[in-house]
MILUM-775885 format. One record per residue: x, z negated, y of N, C-alpha, C, O in turn. Coordinates in steps of 0.001 Angstrom, whole numbers, plus 524288, in hexadecimal, padded with zeros to 5 digits. Atoms other than C-alpha are relative to their C-alpha. Layout:
XZYXZYXZYXZY/...
This chain:
7FE4A7FB747FD4FC59BD50CF951C42806C4800188007080A107FCC87FF4C/7F8697FD4F7FEB5C6875514D65200E8014E7F9908027F7FE597F62A8042D/801D27FFB67F929C6EF150EF75289480869803F28009A80AAE806137FCEF/7F9207FE017FE6AC7F6E5149452E15801BA7FF3E803F07FF1D8000A807E5/7FBD0801037FD18C8A8F510ED53525801368052E803DF7FFCF8094A801CF/7FF3D7FD5B8000DC8F465197053F18804BA804E67FDC480547809AB7FE03/7FE417FC1980303C99A351BB7536BD80029803B67FB46803AF806DD7FA66/8020C7FEBC802D7C93CC51FF552C777FDEE806FB7FFF17FEAB80A8C7FCCD/802C97FB147FDBBC8C1F52B7C533C28064980237802CA804CE806AB803D8/7FCFE7FD317FF72C9A915306B538BC802D57FF5E7FBAE807168018C7FC32/7FDDA7FCF88047AC9EFE5309752B867FD49802DC7FDA67FF6F806887FB6A/803DB7FDB280425C94155354D524BD7FA748038D803CF7F60C803A2801E1/801F27FFE77FD75C8DAD53B88530497F949800C37FF207F7ED7FC267FF3A/8048C8012B7FF1DC7EDC53D6252FB97FB967FE947F9B97F6F07FD647F967/7FD547FFF5805B2C816753CE051F7F7FDED7F7AC7FF4C7FC367F5067FBAA/800DB805AA8003FC7F7F52E175226F7FB647FD8F800C17FA227F9317FF2F/8081A8009E7FC72C703952E28529517FD6E801947FCC97FD80805E97FAB3/804307FE4380645C658952C2851EC27FD97806C4803D67FBBA8067C80842/805ED7FE507FFB8C5DB35389A520AB7FB3A8008F7FF467F8A08048D7FFE6/804D380349801F4C52D3531EE51CA97FD157FB438025D7F86D7FB0080131/8013B807587FDA0C502A522F0523CF803038018E8045880665804F4803F9/7FCD6803D37FC31C54F751DA453156805427FFB47FE6B803FD7FE687F9F6/7FC2F8017F800CDC63D051BEF52EAE8029B7FB0E804238044C7FD7C807ED/7FF7D802D07FBFCC67B850F9F5377C808CE7FF75800FE80C7D7FDEB7FE4F/7FAD87FE337FF93C74F05132C53E21802FC7F88480396801BF7F5AC80742/7FB1C805797FDA3C80975066154041802B37FE3980315806977FBE180181/7F8007FEDA7FDA2C8A6E5061954A9C7FFA17F84B801C27FC5A7F4EA802BB/7FD3C8042B800D8C936B4FAFE54AEA7FAF97F8C87FE6D7FA597F4F380142/8015A80282804EFC8A6B4F29B53E507FA397FFF08031C7F9327FB49803BE/80377801297FC54C7CB24F4D1547707FD058043D7FDA87FEFD807497FA80/805E17FB6780043C70274FDD4546027FF7A7FF188049D7FCC07FC418075F/803BD7FD1E7F9D1C71E25056C551B67FAE380451800047F7848057280341/802CE7FAC77FE2AC6B175107E54EE37FBD0804197FBEE7FE2D803667F7CD/8029D800C580462C60E751696545568025080803801C4802F680ACD805A0/802537F9898016FC6138525535407D7FB438038C7F9D77FB1D803F27F50C/805FD7FE0C80242C534652CA153D73802B7807117FBE9806AA809C77FB79/7FF387FBEB80350C53E75379B5350F7FBB380349804597F78C8016E805E9/806837FD2E7FAEBC4B535432553FF87FC71800287FDC97F8EE801A6800B6/804D87FF9F7FFE0C40B754288537BF7FCE67F8D6802C07F9F07F7598063C/7FFF58060D7FB2AC401E5339053BF67FCDB800FD804517F84580119805C4/8004B7FFD07FBD7C43A1535CB546A47F97E80116803887F65F7FE9580633/805087FE067FD5DC38D553E5D54A967FA027FCE2800917F74B7FC2F8047A/8034E80277800E8C2EB25373B544A57FE877FA2A8032E7FA1D7F89080432/7FCB68024E7FDA7C331352DCC54AC67FC3D7FF4D8070A7F7F57FDF4808C5/8019B7FAE17FAA7C31D1533C95589B7F9847FF9C8028D7F7967FE68806C9/804B37FBFB7FFE2C248A53948555B97FD6B7FC2C7FF5D7F8F27FD39800C7/8040A80597800C1C1E5252A3555260801D47FCA080569800C57F7FA8060D/7FF64804897FA8CC232F524FA560537FED48044C803827FDB6802A6807E3/804277FC717FD55C1DC053105566287F9497FFB47FE967F5D37FE58801A2/80510803D87FFA3C117452E65560267FEF87FB73801367FA757FB5B802DF/80167806297FF40C110E51F495622D803138028D807158055A7FE8880868/80231802CF7FC3FC12A7521D6570217FE16804A0803D87FFA5805278085D/80240800B27FFB5C08FC52AB3570667F9A97FCDA7FFA57F54E7FD548019F/802288032480439C01F75229A569C47FE847F8A88057B7FB7E7F4EF8052F/800C4805457FD3BC04B6517FF576BE7FF53800118025F7FD937FC0E8045E/804B08008A7FD3CC002451EF7580917FD0C8034E7FDD57FE14807D97FF03/8072D7FE55800B4BF2C95235E57B047FE2F7F8CF800EF7FA127F73F802E0/8033C807307FFC3BF1AF5120657A6180080800C38041C7FD687FFC6807A7/80154802D57F88FBF4EA511E0586297FE19803C6804647FF89801D38088C/804AB7FDE77FEBABEC7451B0D58C777FD0E7FDD1800137FBCD7FBC78043E/803AE803C77FEE4BE1C9513D5587387FBB57FDC38037D7FBF57F922804C3/802EF801A47FBA4BD6D4512D45909B801C980195803477FF0F8008D8071A/802197FBE87FC1DBDC4D51C415998D7FB8F8048E802647FAE4808B880014/8023B7FA107FF24BD32D525925A0F480113805197FD3780510807A07FE1F/7FDBF7F9FC80146BD2475326F598E47FEFE804308035E7FBA680403806D2/801197FAF97FC00BD29753EE459F797FE1B8047C7FB9D800AE8054E7F7A3/8018A7FB118044BBC96A54B9E59847804E1805F27FE9D8052D809B08019E/7FE877FCB7801F8BD15D5549B592757FE0F8063D802D380157809C1802F7/7FE7B7FB4A7FD56BCA1E560B059A9B802017FDFC80806802FD8012680B81/7FD80802567FBE1BCE95558265A7118035E7FFB2801D88041A7FF4F80694/7FB4D8001280136BDC95557F75A10A800E78064D802ED804498070580644/7FE3C7FA198024CBDB71568A259FAB800177FF308066B804887FECE80837/8020C7FF627FD60BD5355681E5AC75807197FFF7803D980954803F680551/7FCA9802627FD79BE12A561855B36380403803A08000F8057E8050E80468/7FE3E7FD718021BBEAEE56B245AA118003C80343804FA8030B80432808C5/7FE197FB977FB8BBE6E45746F5B0888007380076804F98049B80227806B2/7FD5D800487FBB6BE6E7573955BC5F804CA7FF618025F8069A8016880657/7F8E7800DA7FCDABF55456DA65BD868017F805757FDF0804A9807A5800D3/7FD7A7FB3980186BF77C57B745B4797FFDC805178054B802C6808E2805CB/801D07FA6F7FC25BF134584735C0E3802AE7FEB880375804798025D80608/7FB44801FB7FBD7BFA0557C115CA0D805598039680052808EC8025580348/
């Protein structure tokens, strides 16, 4: 993986960052941030959302379910109010 200092970014702008892989941003001799190509960032966000959905589904296991017809009736009743 590539790394860049803030000085590199100041000198070279976005050319200091990799377009294909994460770039570690080094501040005061320490890696403080990671810059990701947008495609990788969007992939990580999608995975995180999917994991949250899976976690919610697992947490609701064993709970009582409501038939779809009942939900649709209740939603219809709310819309008419």
